[in-house]
N, C-alpha and C positions, 0 to 999 in steps of 0.2 A: 450608466451601466447597462449593457445589452448582452444577450445570450443568443448566439447563432446555434440553433438546435440541430442543424443539419448541413454539413459541409464535407467536401472531399479534398482536403488540403494535401493529401498524398498523391493526388492526380498528376499525371505527366505534364499537364499544363503549367504546373508550378515548379517544374524541375530546375529552372534557372534562377528562381528568386523566392523559393518557398519561405525561407527564414524572414526575408523582408516583408512578404505578404502577411505572415503571422504577426510580426512585430507591428506592422502598420495597423492591422485590425485592433490589436490590443491598445495601441496609442489612441485609437478613435473611440475607445470606451467599450469595445467588445471584449469583455473580460472573461467570458467562458464560451467554449465552442465544443460541439460534439462532432467528431469525425466519424464517418461511416465506412466501415469495411464490409464489402458485400460479395466477395468471391475469394477464390484461392490466392489471388495476387494481392488484393487490397486489405485483407484481414491482417496479414503480418505487417504491412506498412502502416496501417492504422495503429497497431499496438506499439510500433516504434515511435510514432508521434506522441502517444499518451505518456510514454516513458520519458520523452524529451521535454515536454512542456507541462508544467503544473496545472495550467488552466484549460488543457484540452482533455476531453473525455472520449469514450468510444461507444459506438453501437456496432455490433457485429452480427452478421447473418448471411443468408444466401438469397441474392436478388433473383426475381423470377426470370429475367432475361437469361441468367446463367444457370437456371434450375437443371437443365439438361446435363450439366457438367458436375452436378453434385454426386459424390461417390460414397460408398459405405465407409463409415468412420468419420465423415465430415461433420455430422451432427454431434458426435462425441467430442470432436475437436472444438467446435463452437462452445459446447457445454463446459469444457475444461477451461477455456479462456474467459468464460463468464465469471469465474471465481476471482478474477483480477478486480481489485477494488475500484478501478477507474472504468470498467465496462459497466455501463448503466442501462443498456437495453439490447434486445435482440432485433436486428434490422439492418438494412432495410429489407423487409420481406413482403411478399404480396403477389399481385397478378399484373401482368403487362400484356395486353392484347394488341398493342400497337406494333411492337417489334416481333416478327414471326420467327423467333429463335428457339423457343422451347414449347413443346406441345402443351395444350391446356391441361391435360390430365397430369402431366409431370409437374407443372406449376402448382396445381391443386395439392398434389401429394406433398411436395416440398413445403408449401405453406402450412398445411395441416400439421406436418411433423414439427415444424418450428414453433407453432403455437402451442403444441403439446409440450415441447421442451420449456417454453417460457412459463407455462402453468406449473410444470414440475419444479422449477427453481424460483418461481415467484418473481419474475422479471418482466417489465413492460416491453411491448413490441412497437416497432416503427413500421408502418404500413405504406408500401408503394402501391399505388393504384392508377393504372392507366387504361382507360376505356373498358373497365371491368367492374363498374359500381355494383351491379346486382349480385354478381358472384362473390365479390369481396364481402359484402354484408352477409350473404348467405353462409359463407364459410366461417366468418367471425362468430356468427350466432351458433352454428352447429358445433364449433370447437370451444364454446364457452369462453371466448376471449375476454368477456367482461370481467372474468376473475382476475385478470392482470391489467387490463386496459392498455393504454399507450398513446401513440400519436398517429394521426392520419397526415402523413408527410405531403407537403405541397398540395394541399387539398384543392381539388378541381371539380368536385361534384356539385349537385344541386343542393338546395336547402333541405329537401326531403331526405336525401342521402345523409346530409350533415346531421339532421335530427336523429336518425337511426344510429349513427356513430356516437353521438353525444349520449344517447340513451344507454349505450354499452360502456360508458365511462371513458371514452377517448377524448383527447385534446385534438384540436384542429390547428395545423401549422400552415402559415402562409409565407410566400416569398416574393420574388421579383414580379410575377404576373399581376399582383395588385397595383403595380405602378404603370402597367400597360394601359394605354388609352382605350383599347378595344376589349379589354378583359372585364366584361360586365358581370358575369356570374360570380367569380371569386370575390369581387368587391361587394356584391349584394349579400353573399353568404357571410363574409367577415363582419359586416355591419350587424348581423343577427346573432353571431356567436357570443355567448356569455363571456365577459371579460376574464373570468377565472378559468376558462377553458381554451384560451387563445395563446398560441406560440408563434414565434417568428424564426425565419431561417433564410439562408441564401441558396442552398444546394450548389454552392460554387464548386467548380467553375462554370456551372450551367445556369440558365434562367436569370441572366443578368438584368437588374432593374434599370428602368429609365433614369438618367439619360445615357447610360452606358450600354444599352441593349445592343446585342450583336458583338460585343467585346467579351473578354474573359471576366467572369464574375469573381469576386473576392469576399471573404467573410466580413471585411470592413464595410461592405455595401449593405449590410443588414441595417445600418443607420438609415438608408434610403427607404427600406421596407418599413421600418418603424415610423418614419415620417408619414408615409402613405397610410399606414394603419391608424395612426393618431388622427389624421384628417378625416378618415372614413368613420371613425368612432366619435369624433367631435371632442377629443380630449387632448391634453398637452403631450408633447414628445416625452417629457419626464414621466408622466403618468403611465403611458403605454410601455415605456422601457422598464419601469419599476414593476409593473404588474406582470408583464410577460416573463421577466427574469424570475420573479417569485414563482410563477406557474411552472417554469422549467425546472427550477431547483426542487420543487415539491414532486413534480411528475417523475423525475429521474432519481430522486432520493439523494440529492447532492447537498452537502452541508458546507 
């Protein structure tokens, strides 16, 4: 039993075989998935997925790359959808300094507003962080994100950054990069993360694990991530699967 805590099954990359991809993942033991809606287009399609599949849940929020497009009323829209019983987190939200699409000050404002929303409705957050480690930690601290905690999605920072996030009550989630031969840092960090704060994900259709790197990722490939995590932790695949699934159920309040 595995839990893919971060996937984008509504992506156009699955337009021709979405049903088959989802059924294939479930048949491989991936019995729960969280689909992430992150802008005006993908939030509605994410909600359609959770209505269609009992084992798919939703995280919804405004991605930093799209922060420039957030309009008055969108925060209230997200809040209203968070009342749905299968919406389990606000995300993915955060900072992205790699793609130069939204000014930093806009990203900061949108992130702070969404942390505030999460605190007001007592919902965990899913953090996207690309090349913005220092500012992410700073904003999470200033906005008292520890009150709700959440997940550092596809964690790519140092152990020093990891410790600061753990101290604020966050779980760290790892995906395909821990299977990459040259990905030294995420492997080293994963080895140090306490087992009860570890989550697994695919971020499909992106970040495809070895040996399928360069091809489309699928939620079913979280089994490859689990195998790599088990080897790094020195435990069995069964143990890593059981523990990370338990962690996800507790973190997202799923019964």
